[in-house]
Residue frames as a rotation matrix with the C-alpha (Angstrom) as fourth column:
MET 1
-0.614 -0.765 -0.196 -5.15
0.732 -0.645 0.221 -9.14
-0.295 -0.008 0.955 19.32
THR 2
0.379 0.765 -0.520 -6.84
0.509 -0.642 -0.574 -5.75
-0.773 -0.047 -0.633 19.18
ALA 3
0.746 -0.068 0.663 -6.62
0.608 -0.339 -0.718 -3.35
0.273 0.938 -0.212 16.25
GLU 4
0.863 -0.448 0.234 -4.48
-0.494 -0.847 0.196 -0.99
0.111 -0.285 -0.952 18.32
ALA 5
0.434 -0.712 0.551 -2.02
-0.259 0.487 0.834 -3.74
-0.863 -0.505 0.027 19.16
SER 6
0.260 -0.322 0.910 -1.55
0.767 0.642 0.008 -4.72
-0.587 0.696 0.414 15.52
GLY 7
-0.797 -0.603 0.014 -0.96
0.514 -0.666 0.540 -1.15
-0.316 0.438 0.841 14.30
PRO 8
-0.551 0.587 -0.593 -2.99
-0.451 -0.807 -0.380 1.58
-0.702 0.058 0.710 12.65
ARG 9
0.174 0.681 0.711 -5.93
0.554 0.529 -0.643 0.81
-0.814 0.506 -0.285 10.38
TRP 10
-0.828 -0.507 -0.238 -5.18
0.043 -0.481 0.876 1.67
-0.559 0.715 0.420 6.77
ALA 11
0.387 0.918 0.088 -7.79
0.290 -0.031 -0.956 3.02
-0.875 0.395 -0.279 4.30
LEU 12
-0.724 -0.663 -0.187 -6.77
-0.056 -0.214 0.975 2.89
-0.687 0.717 0.118 0.65
THR 13
0.560 0.827 0.042 -8.76
0.004 0.047 -0.999 3.62
-0.828 0.560 0.023 -2.53
LEU 14
-0.654 -0.718 0.238 -7.42
0.214 0.126 0.969 2.51
-0.726 0.684 0.071 -5.88
TYR 15
0.422 0.728 -0.540 -8.96
-0.367 -0.407 -0.836 4.33
-0.829 0.552 0.095 -8.85
VAL 16
-0.578 -0.564 0.589 -8.61
0.264 0.554 0.789 2.44
-0.772 0.612 -0.172 -12.12
SER 17
-0.293 0.438 -0.850 -9.77
-0.873 -0.485 0.051 2.74
-0.390 0.757 0.525 -15.71
GLY 18
0.650 0.674 -0.352 -11.88
-0.757 0.613 -0.225 -0.32
0.064 0.413 0.909 -16.34
ALA 19
0.823 -0.308 0.477 -9.96
0.154 0.930 0.334 -3.44
-0.546 -0.202 0.813 -17.32
SER 20
0.768 -0.605 -0.210 -7.02
-0.518 -0.394 -0.759 -1.67
0.377 0.692 -0.616 -18.97
PRO 21
0.455 -0.655 -0.603 -3.69
0.440 0.754 -0.488 -3.52
0.774 -0.044 0.631 -18.71
ARG 22
-0.552 -0.698 0.456 -2.15
-0.042 -0.523 -0.851 -0.82
0.833 -0.489 0.260 -16.43
SER 23
0.015 0.655 0.755 -5.19
-0.922 -0.283 0.263 -0.91
0.386 -0.700 0.600 -14.16
SER 24
0.849 0.299 -0.437 -5.15
-0.195 0.944 0.267 -4.70
0.492 -0.141 0.859 -13.97
GLU 25
0.025 -0.940 -0.339 -1.44
0.472 0.310 -0.825 -4.68
0.881 -0.140 0.452 -13.09
ALA 26
-0.538 -0.191 0.821 -2.00
-0.473 -0.738 -0.482 -2.00
0.698 -0.647 0.306 -10.45
ILE 27
0.501 0.809 0.307 -4.77
-0.766 0.249 0.593 -4.04
0.404 -0.532 0.744 -8.85
VAL 28
0.703 -0.301 -0.644 -2.56
0.305 0.946 -0.110 -7.11
0.642 -0.118 0.757 -8.62
THR 29
-0.341 -0.936 0.086 0.35
0.341 -0.208 -0.917 -5.14
0.876 -0.283 0.390 -7.13
ILE 30
-0.401 0.224 0.888 -1.73
-0.713 -0.685 -0.149 -3.21
0.575 -0.693 0.435 -4.57
ARG 31
0.734 0.679 -0.020 -3.63
-0.537 0.599 0.594 -6.36
0.416 -0.425 0.804 -3.45
ARG 32
0.409 -0.660 -0.630 -0.29
0.487 0.742 -0.461 -8.19
0.772 -0.118 0.625 -3.01
ILE 33
-0.604 -0.622 0.498 1.06
-0.039 -0.602 -0.798 -5.34
0.796 -0.501 0.339 -0.87
CYS 34
0.051 0.731 0.681 -2.12
-0.880 -0.290 0.377 -5.34
0.473 -0.618 0.628 1.19
ASP 35
0.852 0.307 -0.424 -1.87
-0.161 0.924 0.346 -9.11
0.498 -0.227 0.837 1.72
GLU 36
0.247 -0.870 -0.428 1.83
0.617 0.481 -0.623 -9.16
0.748 -0.110 0.655 2.50
ASP 37
-0.712 -0.671 0.208 2.36
0.346 -0.592 -0.728 -5.96
0.612 -0.446 0.654 4.47
LEU 38
-0.736 0.483 0.474 -1.03
-0.638 -0.728 -0.251 -4.90
0.224 -0.487 0.844 5.78
ALA 39
-0.489 0.579 -0.653 -2.91
0.195 0.802 0.565 -8.15
0.850 0.148 -0.505 6.35
GLY 40
-0.012 0.640 -0.769 -5.82
0.944 0.260 0.201 -7.57
0.328 -0.723 -0.607 8.71
GLN 41
-0.321 -0.179 -0.930 -5.06
0.629 -0.775 -0.067 -3.84
-0.709 -0.606 0.361 8.93
VAL 42
-0.928 -0.173 -0.331 -6.36
-0.114 -0.712 0.693 -2.48
-0.356 0.681 0.640 5.62
ASP 43
0.243 0.953 0.179 -9.60
0.351 0.086 -0.933 -1.52
-0.904 0.290 -0.313 3.96
LEU 44
-0.841 -0.526 -0.126 -8.91
0.026 -0.272 0.962 -1.48
-0.540 0.806 0.243 0.21
THR 45
0.371 0.929 -0.013 -11.54
0.153 -0.074 -0.985 -0.14
-0.916 0.364 -0.170 -2.17
VAL 46
-0.788 -0.546 0.282 -11.02
0.339 -0.003 0.941 -0.56
-0.513 0.837 0.188 -5.89
LEU 47
0.221 0.903 -0.368 -13.13
0.170 -0.407 -0.898 1.76
-0.960 0.136 -0.243 -8.02
ASN 48
-0.257 -0.160 0.953 -13.61
0.966 -0.031 0.255 2.17
-0.012 0.987 0.163 -11.76
ALA 49
-0.803 -0.168 -0.571 -13.31
0.277 -0.955 -0.108 5.94
-0.527 -0.245 0.814 -12.13
VAL 50
-0.857 0.513 0.047 -15.96
-0.130 -0.304 0.944 6.06
0.498 0.803 0.327 -14.87
ASP 51
-0.130 0.861 -0.491 -18.56
0.577 0.469 0.669 4.55
0.807 -0.197 -0.558 -12.50
HIS 52
0.359 0.186 -0.915 -17.81
0.926 -0.197 0.323 6.94
-0.120 -0.963 -0.243 -9.59
PRO 53
-0.025 -0.414 0.910 -17.31
0.602 -0.733 -0.317 10.49
0.798 0.539 0.268 -10.94
GLU 54
0.778 0.342 0.526 -18.37
-0.181 -0.681 0.710 12.06
0.601 -0.648 -0.468 -7.61
LEU 55
0.845 -0.530 -0.069 -15.59
0.296 0.355 0.887 10.19
-0.445 -0.770 0.457 -5.74
VAL 56
0.119 -0.797 0.593 -13.06
0.974 -0.023 -0.226 11.07
0.194 0.604 0.773 -8.48
LYS 57
0.242 0.035 0.970 -13.90
0.153 -0.988 -0.002 14.72
0.958 0.149 -0.245 -7.94
ARG 58
0.963 0.185 0.194 -13.86
-0.157 -0.195 0.968 14.40
0.217 -0.963 -0.159 -4.13
ASP 59
0.666 -0.742 0.080 -10.43
0.431 0.470 0.770 12.76
-0.609 -0.478 0.632 -4.12
HIS 60
0.560 -0.419 -0.715 -9.00
-0.598 -0.801 0.002 15.11
-0.574 0.427 -0.699 -6.81
ILE 61
0.128 -0.457 0.880 -8.09
0.425 0.827 0.367 12.29
-0.896 0.327 0.300 -9.22
LEU 62
0.320 -0.130 -0.938 -6.28
-0.659 -0.742 -0.122 13.64
-0.680 0.658 -0.323 -12.31
ALA 63
-0.200 -0.456 -0.867 -4.78
-0.904 0.427 -0.016 10.48
0.378 0.781 -0.497 -13.81
LEU 64
0.739 0.479 0.474 -5.34
-0.614 0.768 0.182 6.73
-0.277 -0.426 0.861 -13.66
PRO 65
0.377 0.558 -0.739 -4.46
0.613 0.449 0.651 4.52
0.695 -0.698 -0.172 -11.98
THR 66
-0.248 -0.397 0.884 -4.22
-0.488 -0.737 -0.468 6.43
0.837 -0.547 -0.011 -8.70
LEU 67
-0.033 0.170 -0.985 -3.91
0.753 0.652 0.088 5.02
0.657 -0.738 -0.150 -5.18
VAL 68
0.071 0.120 0.990 -5.19
-0.443 -0.885 0.139 7.28
0.893 -0.449 -0.009 -2.40
LYS 69
-0.476 -0.223 -0.851 -4.02
0.675 0.528 -0.515 6.63
0.564 -0.819 -0.101 1.14
HIS 70
0.344 0.701 0.625 -6.70
-0.018 -0.660 0.751 8.16
0.939 -0.270 -0.215 3.36
SER 71
0.587 -0.200 0.785 -5.29
-0.809 -0.179 0.559 6.85
0.029 -0.963 -0.267 6.60
PRO 72
0.368 -0.082 -0.926 -3.09
0.796 -0.486 0.360 6.69
-0.480 -0.870 -0.114 8.48
GLU 73
0.991 -0.014 -0.135 -2.11
-0.066 -0.919 -0.389 10.28
-0.118 0.395 -0.911 7.82
PRO 74
-0.458 0.253 -0.852 -0.64
-0.373 -0.925 -0.074 11.93
-0.807 0.284 0.518 5.90
LEU 75
0.664 0.729 0.170 -3.01
-0.023 0.247 -0.969 11.77
-0.748 0.639 0.181 2.92
ARG 76
-0.501 -0.851 -0.154 -1.13
-0.283 -0.007 0.959 10.58
-0.818 0.525 -0.237 -0.15
HIS 77
0.779 0.595 -0.199 -1.89
-0.374 0.186 -0.909 10.19
-0.503 0.782 0.367 -3.88
LEU 78
-0.382 -0.848 0.368 0.24
-0.090 0.431 0.898 7.71
-0.920 0.310 -0.241 -5.81
VAL 79
0.577 0.640 -0.507 -0.26
-0.459 -0.259 -0.850 8.27
-0.675 0.723 0.145 -9.52
GLY 80
0.251 -0.422 -0.871 0.68
-0.963 -0.018 -0.269 6.37
0.098 0.906 -0.411 -12.66
ASN 81
0.018 -0.320 -0.947 2.79
-0.339 0.889 -0.307 3.24
0.941 0.327 -0.093 -12.71
LEU 82
0.245 0.156 0.957 1.81
-0.969 0.062 0.238 1.22
-0.022 -0.986 0.167 -9.64
THR 83
0.839 0.075 -0.539 3.39
-0.225 0.950 -0.217 -2.03
0.496 0.303 0.814 -10.78
ASP 84
-0.208 -0.963 -0.168 6.67
-0.012 0.174 -0.985 -1.63
0.978 -0.203 -0.048 -8.89
ALA 85
0.604 0.578 -0.549 5.78
0.463 0.305 0.832 -2.97
0.648 -0.757 -0.083 -5.45
GLU 86
-0.127 -0.730 -0.672 8.95
0.992 -0.101 -0.078 -1.67
-0.011 -0.676 0.737 -3.77
ARG 87
-0.858 -0.166 0.485 8.35
0.249 -0.962 0.112 1.88
0.448 0.217 0.867 -5.01
VAL 88
0.121 0.963 0.239 4.73
-0.074 -0.232 0.970 1.73
0.990 -0.135 0.044 -3.82
ARG 89
0.470 -0.008 -0.882 5.88
0.800 0.426 0.423 0.42
0.373 -0.905 0.207 -0.42
LEU 90
-0.598 -0.772 -0.217 8.34
0.800 -0.558 -0.220 3.34
0.049 -0.305 0.951 -0.13
ALA 91
-0.676 0.391 0.625 5.69
-0.030 -0.862 0.507 5.87
0.736 0.324 0.594 -1.13
LEU 92
0.454 0.886 -0.095 3.35
-0.010 0.112 0.994 4.47
0.891 -0.450 0.060 1.53
ASP 93
-0.066 -0.615 0.786 6.17
-0.894 -0.314 -0.320 4.50
0.444 -0.724 -0.529 4.15
LEU 94
0.920 0.378 -0.102 5.80
-0.314 0.867 0.387 0.77
0.235 -0.323 0.917 4.61
ASP 95
0.227 -0.910 -0.346 9.59
0.267 0.400 -0.877 0.43
0.937 0.107 0.333 4.69
LEU 96
-0.426 -0.333 0.841 9.51
-0.626 -0.562 -0.540 2.33
0.653 -0.757 0.031 8.02
ALA 97
0.420 0.702 0.576 7.08
-0.906 0.286 0.312 -0.18
0.054 -0.652 0.756 9.51
THR 98
0.761 -0.193 -0.620 9.28
-0.018 0.948 -0.318 -3.17
0.649 0.253 0.718 8.60
PRO 99
0.871 -0.479 0.110 11.58
-0.125 0.000 0.992 -4.23
-0.475 -0.878 -0.059 11.47
GLN 100
0.488 -0.795 -0.362 15.22
-0.765 -0.189 -0.615 -3.82
0.420 0.577 -0.700 10.59
PRO 101
0.566 -0.332 -0.754 17.61
0.303 0.935 -0.184 -6.73
0.766 -0.125 0.630 11.12
SER 102
0.957 -0.218 -0.192 19.47
0.155 -0.174 0.972 -6.81
-0.246 -0.960 -0.133 14.40
ALA 103
0.600 -0.800 0.007 22.96
-0.595 -0.452 -0.665 -5.34
0.535 0.395 -0.747 14.47
THR 104
0.368 -0.437 0.821 24.06
-0.725 0.418 0.547 -8.04
-0.582 -0.796 -0.163 16.93
PRO 105
-0.311 -0.550 -0.775 26.56
-0.904 0.422 0.063 -10.42
0.293 0.721 -0.629 15.28
VAL 106
0.798 0.562 0.218 25.55
-0.595 0.792 0.136 -14.05
-0.096 -0.238 0.966 15.05
VAL 107
-0.372 -0.928 -0.014 28.15
-0.928 0.371 0.035 -16.71
-0.028 0.026 -0.999 15.85
ASP 108
0.635 0.619 -0.462 27.39
-0.678 0.734 0.051 -20.20
0.370 0.281 0.885 14.56
GLY 109
0.918 -0.105 -0.383 28.65
0.177 0.972 0.156 -23.11
0.355 -0.211 0.911 16.64
GLY 110
-0.045 -0.999 0.016 31.66
0.475 -0.035 -0.879 -21.34
0.879 -0.032 0.476 18.01
SER 111
0.439 0.057 -0.897 32.89
0.886 -0.195 0.421 -19.76
-0.150 -0.979 -0.136 21.18
LEU 112
0.831 -0.124 0.543 33.74
0.060 -0.949 -0.309 -16.12
0.553 0.290 -0.781 21.61
GLU 113
0.844 -0.531 0.069 36.58
-0.125 -0.069 0.990 -17.03
-0.521 -0.844 -0.125 24.06
């Protein structure tokens, strides 16, 4: 399967503050979302903001943790509590990529006659 056939390529950068509890929880949540929703389609970079001040400045990071969605567009910054996976999915528009259940009724073992 080609990259085009499986959907757009995602580029995410997660800026954290060392091994703080909030940063550790954000890492776990974001990695789980990448594994469950974007498997094979994502490049996730996790950076300690202290070690990469030039990238912090480039990406306009004001608070930690922050997740930056570089692609697909639009560019997004998710700031603060990144432990609620459903809220992160909504902010990344992943709910739009999930197929909705069919509206066709299912009949088990019976006849429609």
